[in-house]
C-alpha positions as CSV (number, residue, x, y, z in Angstrom):
1,M,-14.0,13.8,27.3
2,A,-16.6,11.5,29.0
3,D,-19.2,13.0,26.7
4,L,-17.4,12.2,23.7
5,E,-16.9,8.8,24.8
6,E,-20.6,8.3,25.8
7,A,-21.5,9.0,22.3
8,V,-19.2,7.6,19.9
9,G,-18.1,4.6,22.4
10,R,-14.7,4.3,24.4
11,R,-11.7,3.4,22.6
12,P,-11.6,-0.3,22.2
13,V,-9.3,-2.3,24.6
14,G,-6.3,-3.0,22.4
15,W,-7.0,0.0,20.0
16,H,-3.6,0.7,19.5
17,L,-2.1,-2.9,18.8
18,K,-2.4,-2.2,15.0
19,S,0.3,0.6,15.2
20,I,4.2,-0.1,15.1
21,D,6.8,2.3,15.8
22,V,9.0,2.0,13.1
23,L,8.5,1.2,9.0
24,D,8.2,-2.4,8.6
25,D,8.3,-4.2,5.1
26,H,4.9,-3.1,4.6
27,C,5.5,0.3,5.3
28,L,8.4,0.7,3.1
29,D,6.4,-1.1,0.0
30,F,3.3,1.0,0.6
31,L,5.6,4.4,0.4
32,A,7.3,3.2,-2.5
33,R,4.3,2.8,-4.4
34,A,2.3,5.5,-3.0
35,P,2.4,9.0,-5.4
36,F,0.3,11.2,-3.2
37,A,0.0,11.8,0.4
38,V,-0.9,14.9,2.8
39,L,1.1,16.2,5.7
40,S,-0.4,17.7,8.8
41,T,1.8,20.6,10.7
42,R,1.1,22.6,13.3
43,G,2.8,26.3,13.0
44,T,4.8,28.2,15.9
45,D,1.6,30.6,15.6
46,G,-0.6,27.5,16.4
47,R,-2.6,26.9,13.1
48,Q,-2.7,23.8,11.6
49,S,-1.7,23.1,7.9
50,C,-2.6,20.7,5.4
51,L,0.6,20.3,2.9
52,P,0.2,17.9,-0.5
53,L,3.0,15.8,-1.2
54,G,3.1,14.0,-4.7
55,G,4.7,12.8,-7.6
56,P,5.7,9.5,-9.3
57,P,5.6,6.4,-7.2
58,G,8.3,7.0,-4.4
59,V,8.3,10.6,-3.9
60,L,8.0,9.8,0.1
61,R,11.6,7.9,0.4
62,P,12.4,6.3,3.6
63,R,15.7,6.7,4.7
64,G,15.8,3.6,7.0
65,R,12.8,2.3,9.4
66,D,12.6,5.4,11.5
67,R,12.4,8.6,9.1
68,I,10.8,9.8,5.6
69,A,12.3,12.2,3.5
70,L,9.8,14.6,2.3
71,E,9.7,16.5,-1.2
72,T,8.1,19.8,0.2
73,G,9.6,22.4,-2.1
74,G,11.2,24.3,0.6
75,S,7.9,24.5,2.8
76,L,9.2,23.1,5.7
77,A,12.3,24.9,5.7
78,T,11.3,27.3,8.5
79,A,9.8,24.6,10.5
80,P,11.6,24.2,14.0
81,V,13.1,21.0,14.9
82,G,10.6,18.5,16.5
83,T,7.4,20.4,15.0
84,P,4.4,18.2,15.3
85,A,3.4,16.0,12.0
86,G,1.2,13.5,10.9
87,L,1.3,12.2,7.3
88,V,-1.4,9.9,5.4
89,A,-0.5,8.2,2.2
90,L,-2.6,7.1,-0.5
91,L,-2.4,4.5,-3.2
92,P,-4.6,4.9,-6.1
93,G,-6.8,1.4,-6.4
94,Y,-6.1,0.5,-2.8
95,R,-8.9,0.8,-0.1
96,E,-6.5,1.3,2.9
97,T,-4.4,4.5,3.5
98,L,-1.5,4.2,5.6
99,R,-1.0,6.9,8.4
100,V,2.6,7.8,9.8
101,N,2.7,10.3,12.9
102,G,5.9,11.8,14.3
103,R,8.1,15.1,14.4
104,L,9.8,17.0,11.5
105,H,13.6,17.5,11.7
106,G,14.5,19.4,8.4
107,D,12.9,17.5,5.3
108,E,12.5,14.5,7.3
109,L,9.4,12.9,9.2
110,I,11.1,11.2,12.2
111,V,8.8,8.2,12.4
112,H,6.7,7.7,15.8
113,E,3.9,5.5,14.8
114,A,2.8,4.0,11.8
115,F,-0.4,2.0,11.1
116,L,-2.8,1.0,8.4
117,H,-5.9,3.0,8.4
118,C,-9.0,1.2,7.7
119,A,-10.9,1.3,4.1
120,K,-14.4,2.7,5.3
121,C,-13.7,6.1,4.1
122,M,-12.5,4.6,0.6
123,I,-15.7,2.6,0.5
124,R,-18.3,5.4,1.3
125,S,-16.3,7.7,-1.2
126,H,-15.9,5.6,-4.1
127,L,-12.9,7.3,-4.4
128,W,-11.4,4.7,-6.9
129,D,-14.5,3.3,-8.6
130,G,-15.1,4.0,-12.1
131,E,-13.0,6.7,-14.3
132,A,-13.2,10.2,-12.9
133,P,-14.2,12.8,-15.5
134,A,-11.2,15.3,-15.8
135,S,-12.8,18.8,-14.5
136,T,-11.4,21.8,-13.1
137,G,-12.5,25.4,-12.4
138,D,-11.3,28.7,-11.6
139,E,-8.8,29.2,-8.6
140,V,-10.5,31.5,-5.7
141,V,-7.6,32.3,-3.0
142,E,-8.7,34.0,0.6
143,T,-12.6,33.6,0.1
144,D,-15.5,32.4,2.0
145,L,-17.8,29.5,1.9
146,G,-20.4,31.4,-0.2
147,H,-18.3,31.7,-3.4
148,P,-19.9,30.2,-6.3
149,E,-16.7,28.0,-7.0
150,V,-16.0,27.1,-3.1
151,A,-19.8,25.9,-3.0
152,D,-19.4,24.1,-6.0
153,F,-16.5,22.2,-5.1
154,L,-17.7,21.1,-1.7
155,A,-20.8,19.5,-3.1
156,R,-18.7,17.5,-5.2
157,S,-16.2,16.6,-3.0
158,P,-16.5,12.9,-1.4
159,F,-12.9,13.0,0.5
160,V,-11.4,15.1,3.2
161,L,-8.0,14.9,5.3
162,V,-8.6,16.7,8.7
163,S,-5.5,17.8,10.8
164,S,-5.4,18.1,14.3
165,T,-3.1,18.2,17.3
166,D,-3.6,17.2,20.6
167,A,-2.4,19.3,23.9
168,A,1.2,17.2,23.8
169,G,2.0,18.3,20.5
170,E,1.4,15.1,18.8
171,A,0.0,15.4,15.1
172,D,-2.5,13.6,13.2
173,V,-4.4,13.6,9.8
174,S,-7.1,11.8,9.2
175,P,-8.9,10.7,6.1
176,K,-13.0,11.0,5.7
177,G,-15.2,9.8,2.9
178,D,-18.5,9.8,2.1
179,P,-21.1,10.4,-0.8
180,P,-20.1,13.7,-2.7
181,G,-21.5,16.6,-0.7
182,F,-21.4,15.2,2.8
183,V,-19.2,18.4,4.0
184,Q,-22.2,20.7,5.0
185,V,-22.1,24.3,4.7
186,V,-23.8,25.3,7.8
187,G,-23.3,29.3,8.1
188,P,-21.7,32.0,6.1
189,Q,-18.0,30.4,7.6
190,T,-19.4,27.2,9.1
191,L,-18.6,23.7,8.3
192,A,-20.2,20.3,9.5
193,I,-18.1,17.0,9.0
194,P,-20.2,13.8,10.0
195,D,-18.5,11.0,12.2
196,R,-19.1,7.6,10.6
197,P,-17.5,4.6,11.9
198,G,-13.9,4.0,11.4
199,N,-11.1,2.3,12.9
200,R,-12.3,3.3,16.5
201,R,-9.2,5.3,17.6
202,T,-10.9,9.0,17.2
203,D,-7.7,10.5,17.5
204,T,-9.1,13.6,15.7
205,F,-12.0,14.2,18.2
206,H,-9.7,13.6,21.1
207,N,-7.3,15.5,19.9
208,L,-9.9,18.6,19.0
209,I,-11.0,18.6,22.8
210,E,-7.4,19.2,23.8
211,D,-6.6,21.9,20.9
212,P,-9.4,23.0,18.5
213,G,-7.5,24.3,15.8
214,T,-7.8,22.3,12.4
215,A,-7.0,22.2,9.1
216,V,-9.2,20.4,6.4
217,M,-8.6,19.6,2.5
218,A,-11.2,18.4,0.6
219,L,-10.7,16.6,-2.7
220,V,-12.8,15.7,-5.8
221,P,-11.7,12.9,-8.4
222,G,-11.1,14.1,-11.6
223,D,-10.1,17.7,-10.6
224,D,-6.8,19.2,-10.2
225,R,-7.7,21.6,-7.3
226,A,-7.7,21.3,-3.7
227,L,-9.6,23.4,-1.0
228,H,-8.0,24.2,1.9
229,A,-10.2,25.4,5.2
230,R,-8.4,26.5,8.3
231,G,-10.5,27.4,11.8
232,R,-11.4,26.0,15.2
233,A,-13.6,23.0,15.5
234,R,-16.2,21.6,18.1
235,I,-17.9,18.1,18.5
236,T,-21.7,18.7,18.8
237,D,-24.9,15.8,18.8
238,D,-26.9,18.5,17.2
239,A,-30.3,16.5,16.4
240,G,-30.7,18.6,13.4
241,L,-27.3,18.6,11.8
242,R,-27.1,14.7,12.8
243,S,-30.4,14.2,10.4
244,R,-29.0,16.2,7.4
245,A,-26.1,13.8,7.5
246,E,-28.4,10.6,7.7
247,V,-27.2,8.0,5.0
248,K,-29.1,4.8,4.4
249,G,-31.1,5.5,7.3
250,H,-27.9,5.8,9.4
251,R,-27.5,9.2,11.3
252,P,-23.9,9.8,12.6
253,E,-23.6,10.1,16.4
254,V,-22.0,13.4,16.4
255,M,-20.7,16.1,14.0
256,M,-17.6,18.1,13.6
257,V,-18.3,21.5,13.2
258,V,-15.8,24.0,12.2
259,D,-15.7,27.6,12.2
260,I,-14.0,28.6,9.3
261,E,-11.2,31.6,9.2
262,E,-9.6,31.0,5.9
263,V,-10.5,29.4,3.0
264,R,-8.7,28.9,-0.2
265,L,-9.3,27.0,-3.7
266,E,-6.3,26.6,-5.6
267,R,-4.3,24.3,-8.1
268,C,-2.9,21.6,-6.5
269,P,0.2,20.5,-9.1
270,E,1.2,17.5,-6.7
271,L,-2.3,16.0,-8.1
272,A,-1.3,16.3,-11.6
273,A,2.4,15.1,-10.8
274,S,0.9,11.9,-8.8
275,R,-1.9,11.0,-11.5
276,L,-3.8,10.1,-8.6
277,W,-6.9,10.2,-10.5
278,D,-5.7,8.4,-13.7
279,P,-7.2,4.7,-13.6
280,D,-4.1,3.4,-15.3
281,A,-2.0,4.5,-12.3
282,R,-4.4,2.3,-10.1
283,V,-2.6,-0.6,-8.6
284,A,-3.8,-4.2,-9.5
285,T,-6.2,-6.7,-7.5
286,G,-3.6,-8.5,-5.7
287,E,-0.5,-6.7,-6.1
288,M,-0.8,-5.6,-2.8
289,P,-0.8,-7.7,0.3
290,R,-4.7,-8.0,1.9
291,A,-5.4,-5.1,4.5
292,S,-5.9,-8.1,6.9
293,R,-2.3,-9.9,6.4
294,I,-0.6,-6.6,7.1
295,W,-2.8,-5.9,10.3
296,T,-2.0,-9.3,11.4
297,D,1.8,-8.6,11.1
298,H,1.7,-5.4,12.7
299,V,-0.2,-6.7,15.9
300,H,2.5,-9.2,16.1
301,Q,5.4,-6.5,15.6
302,N,3.5,-4.2,18.4
303,T,6.2,-3.7,21.5
304,D,3.3,-3.2,24.0
305,P,4.2,-5.9,26.7
306,G,0.8,-5.7,28.5
307,V,-1.3,-8.7,29.1
308,A,-4.3,-7.6,26.7
309,A,-1.4,-7.3,23.8
310,R,0.3,-10.6,24.6
311,V,-3.2,-12.3,24.2
312,A,-4.1,-10.4,20.9
313,R,-0.4,-11.3,19.5
314,A,-1.5,-15.0,20.1
315,A,-5.3,-15.2,19.1
316,T,-5.0,-13.2,15.7
317,P,-5.0,-15.5,13.0
318,E,-5.1,-13.8,9.4
319,R,-7.7,-15.9,8.2
320,L,-10.1,-14.7,11.1
321,L,-9.1,-10.9,11.0
322,R,-9.9,-11.0,7.2
323,A,-13.3,-12.6,7.6
324,G,-14.1,-10.2,10.6
325,L,-13.0,-7.0,8.6
326,A,-15.2,-8.3,5.6
327,K,-18.2,-8.6,7.7
328,D,-17.3,-4.9,9.3
329,Y,-16.9,-3.3,5.7
330,R,-20.2,-4.9,4.7
331,D,-22.2,-4.1,7.9
332,N,-20.8,-1.2,9.4
333,L,-20.2,1.9,7.1
334,Y,-22.6,4.0,8.7
């Protein structure tokens, strides 16, 4: 852990203050509008999975402020009560994403933590910019990274989601975005994914140090397929890999290397049902609150009783957070 923090920096003081332990009105509004999400779970066999959820807005149905009903088509029927799960919800046209972590109880996600994830991965990936041309290809089931369809898909993908779970059984799914092709194929069955500046929680890396099992789900705007890869991950500061991931003169401090055990490229009906790539389905500017407003409200709702938390709640006016956020998004993407 010390080596990781030396490379990417320690979690900042108060890193957790933007998270809350219930679904507030901002979360409920986001979920009511979001047509697509990815659920991360770890099975009884210890293997990670990324499960897409999609449909018309409202497919994610909160039941009160402490749980979300999930439409999984029976995929979770055999999941034991208390299975670790993390969810990330996407709202077309909105740069930030909503992350919710907790435990499964039947078809419900019991909320332990909810927070808004910063927009840097969306900005770098240009996921909502312009009109993505409709494209598709063949399904490839149980193949390897060398398959032409898989290689082409990864070369076009600007956005992935990474599933992980820590030793205590707390799950997480983290969005990562960059120019297309940022997920490198560095061996017959090995992927490398750069670490870029984000919300500085470094949840994924801390989890992988404790439990290296991971699942990766890659998307391509306009394509109705999703690539699923599962394996074991490690963190490296290998100079050669980092140099291959250089963008605008900036190299990542570390890379996540995944030794792949399983790869599938398959149709994702949830993508079509969600209209995720349809420009007409994007939220209009001003339709959602500014991220700085949501974060300010979440800091004030955070229940940490510590001195640092009390100071942060007293010293976080929305206008200052908004200005700092704009500068960070402009100057600290890489």
